[in-house]
N, C-alpha and C positions, 0 to 999 in steps of 0.2 A: 695486785693493783687497788688502791684505795680510791673509789669514786666517791668523791667529794661533789657539792654542789656546783663547782666551775665546769669538771669534767662531764657531768650531766646534761651540763645546760648547750656544753659544744657538742655533744652526741645528738642530742636532741634537733639543734639546729642545722646539723650536716645530713640525718636522714630527711628533714623538710625540704632542705635545697634538693636531694635528691631525686625523691617524689614528686618537688613540683616539675623537676627539669625533664624526667621521664616522660609526665601527662602532657606538657606545654611543648613540647619540642613539636617539630614538623616533620613529618617523614620525608627522606630521600624519594626523589621519582624513581620507580622500578626501573628496571632495565627492558627493553625490547622484548629481550626474550624469557621473560621472566613467566614463573607457572603461578598458579593458584589466586589468579584474577578471579571476584565474581562478577556475575554479570547476572542484574537483575530485567529479565525480559516479560512486558505483557503483551502476548498476542490477543487480537479481537476475538477470536473464533475459529472455530472450523467448519464455515458453511460451503465450501466449496474443494474440489481438488487442487485448485490453485494455493489456497489457503492452506491446505494440508501439505502441499510441497514447498510453501512456503516455510511451514514450521519444521520439517524435514531437515531442510537446508541449513537453518539455524541450528536446530539440536546438533546434526552431524559436524557441523563445523566448529560449535563449541568442543565437542569432545574433540576433535582431530587437535587444536588450537589447546587443550587442555586448560581451558577454561571452564570452570565451574559455573553451571548454569541453573539459575532459581527460576524456572519457567511456569506463568499461569496464564491462564485461559481465561479472558473477561466474557465469553458469551456475548459476544456485542452489545453490552452495556457500559457506559461510559463510567458509572459509579462503580464495577466493579474494578475498571482500570485504575481509577483513582484511589482506590483501596488497595491494589496491588501496589502501586506507587509508593504509596506511604508506608507499607508493610516492606520495602526493599530501603528505603531509607533507615526505617527501626532497625533492619538487619545490618545496614552499614556497608553493603554492598559497593565495589568498587566504582562500578558503572552501570546506568539504569539505560535502557535502551525498550522502546514500546510503538504499535502502530497505533496511533489515535483513530479512533473510530469516527468522531467527526472532530472539526478544526478548532472547534471554540471550548473554552472553559479549563484551561489547562495551568492558567497565570498562578494561582494559588498554590495547586502541591508542585508545581515546578520551583516557586519560590522556595520551598521546604527543601527541596535537593538543593537548591544554590546554597541554604545556608547550612546543610550540611555538608557541604564542599564535594557532593557526588555529580559528575557529568552526565547531562544527559543527550542522548543520542534518539533522533526521531527517524522512523525509517517506513517505507511505504505508501503510508500518507501524509500528508504535512499539515502544521498546525497554523492558526492564527494567534499572534501575541506583539502586544506593542512593547515587550522589552526582548530583543532576540539574542541578550545574553542567556536568558533562560534554557537554551539548550546550546549544545557544543557545534550541532550540524544536523545535515539530513542526507539520507541514501534512499534510492528509489525511483521509483516509476516517472517518467513526463508524462506527466496526464493530458497536458493540453497537447503537445505533440502527438498521443494517441489519437484525440479527438481531430486534430487536424488530417492527421493521415485517413481518417474514415471521410472528410469531406471530400481530399483529396482523390479517394477512391472513387466517390460518386462524380466529381466532374469529368473523370474518364470515362465510368461508365454510362453518362446519361449524357457524353457530349453534344450528339446533336440536338437532345433537346433545348439544353443550355445554349446551343450557337441560335437556334429559330426561335427562341422564346421573346417575344409575345405573338410573332407573327403568325406562327403555324406551328409553334411547339405547345405542348401540353406542361402543366405544372408536375412536379414530381413531390407526391404526398409523400410524408414522413413521418411514421411514429418513434419516437425514443422511447426505450425503455431505461429508465434510468437508476445509477445505483444509489446507495443509503443516502437520503437526505441529510445535507451540512457536509458530509466528507469531502478531503479535498480532492479525491480520486471523480469524484462523480461532477462536483464543481468543474473540474481541470477538463474534463472528458468534454462535457457540455460547453464550455467556453471556447475551447480551440475547435470544437465541430462547427460551431456558429461562425468561428473569424472566418472561415472557407466559405460556407454556404452562402454566407449572410450579404456577399457581394453580388449574389445571382439570384434575381428574384423567383428564378421557376423553381428552386427549391421552397418548399411551405412543411414546414414542420405544424402539422396537425394535432398531432395528439402527442402528451409527455408526460410521464408518471413513473412515479419511483418501484421498482420490483426490490429493493433493497439487497440487490447483488443474489436473490435465491432464486434457483430453479423454481420452487413450488409456485413461488409469486409471478416469477415469469409466464408460467402456464395459469394462473387465474388472470393475470391481466391481460393477456392475449387472447383469452378465450371470450371476458368482457367485452375489448375493442370490437375484434371480428363481429358482434352483436350488434355494434354500434356504429362503426366505422367501414363503409364498403370500398372505398378509391383509396386502397393503399399501395406505393408504388416500393417503399421502402421501409425495413426496420432497421435502425440504429440502436442497438444494445450494448449497454455499456459493459457488461461480462458475458462469458459464456455459458454462464450456469443460467442466467434469464434466457438467453436463447436459445439453450435446448429446452426448456420449459414452454417456449414460445412454439418452435418448431412442432410439439407435441399438440398443442392445440392447433395450429394450423393443420396439420395432419390428418385432425378428427373433422375438420369441417370440410374437407376435400379439397384444400389449397395445397399448392406444390412449393415449399420453400425453394428459396433458391431460382426459381422459374417465374410465378405468378407474382413475388414478391421478393425482390432484391433483398439480401440480409447482409449487414455488416455487425462484427460483433469483435471484441476485445477479451484479450487473454492467452490466447491461442494454449488451450487444453488440449490433450491429444483427440477428446471428442469433437471438438471444434472442427479440429483439423481432418479426423475422419470425413465428419458431415462437408468439408469442405471437396475433398476427393469426391464425395458422392453426388455435388451438385447442389445440395440442400443450404449451402452458404456459399457466397459469391465473396467475401474478405474478411480474413482473419488477422487481427493487429495484435502483436505480442504483447505481453505484460509480463515481462522476466520475474520469477519467484525466486530464483537461485539467489538470494544475496548473501547466504551463510557467511561464504569465506571473507567477502568485503568487509561483513559487519564486525566481524573478529578482528580484522585486522586494523580497523577503527577505533573497536573496543580496548585493543592492547594499548595504541597510542595515547588512546584517554587516560587510562589508566597509569600510564608514565607519564603524564603530565604534560603529554604535547598536546598543540593542536591541530585541529584538521579542517580539511574545506567544508565550508560552509553549505555548499549543493554539490550531490553527486547524484548522477545520474546514470541507471544501469543501462546495457545497449539490448536493443532490442527492434525485432525487424517485420515485416510485413507479407504477408501471404495472400493472394489472390488467386480467383480461378483461371488464370492466364500463365500462373507458375507451373513447372514440372515438378510435382512434390514426392517422384519417384523414390528420391534418394533423401529425403530427410527423414534424421535419426528421431525414434521415439522421444516423444517430449518429457518423459516420466512423471507426468501429471495429468 
């Protein structure tokens, strides 16, 4: 064959068209049972048994679903999470999911994910944003309800004081151990709690301070509080880690947890359930960490180009000193 100038020109034009078409075409949505989905997941840390169980749930569910998991631990720093999300974008994962350590400050990086065409799933903790199209949906705990459940238990526990106050009743003095400042979980639990007790002036929050969801800080806070505050009726703790630290501090001071001071805690780790059985805690509110399977189902739908519900809350229970816990299975965390 003789390659004249006309043949060469036609050949080059054909190659250019094929190259343009292959680079610019939009991929068809993947089938729902597809494999080789790549999920970039940013966890906030490993600060508690609850968090470690949450991580295991995600890792095991990803393996079971044959989803390739690119997992990072932010070690409680938002800047680490933002770097991780940008690395996921550069890697061109199919879906990004993350547990936001705080609620604010995500718009810039989420806009970058949106521009890259990567859907984002928020889990466990919620975010604040003026543009809700920056993420596909949320799955996790209902922190406001958890706070309300804590308040409802106190209404029942102190029914006599509530009924008789202020004529003959005494006020109920509450110390609140708050989670990480700026996190949606801490904000929600505090808000829900106040929604219930706010209508009853018998309840007084005499001290509220962040222990950052850490057992060590719960111990330090409680030790310092006990030196300053003598009339404490209730400790409302935003998580079991801080609660267990507070119990250690109380025991050192000769105070009987669960008797001298009523304790309400959130998470329902095995250690907290054991403390409830021993009478060291009066009420444990579950925060379910086992969200892995539900997350992978949502990730599969997002990778296939489908929409998902904007808000999904996991099922949770409340355990109290009045319940029969003898048949309660091991918590696994």
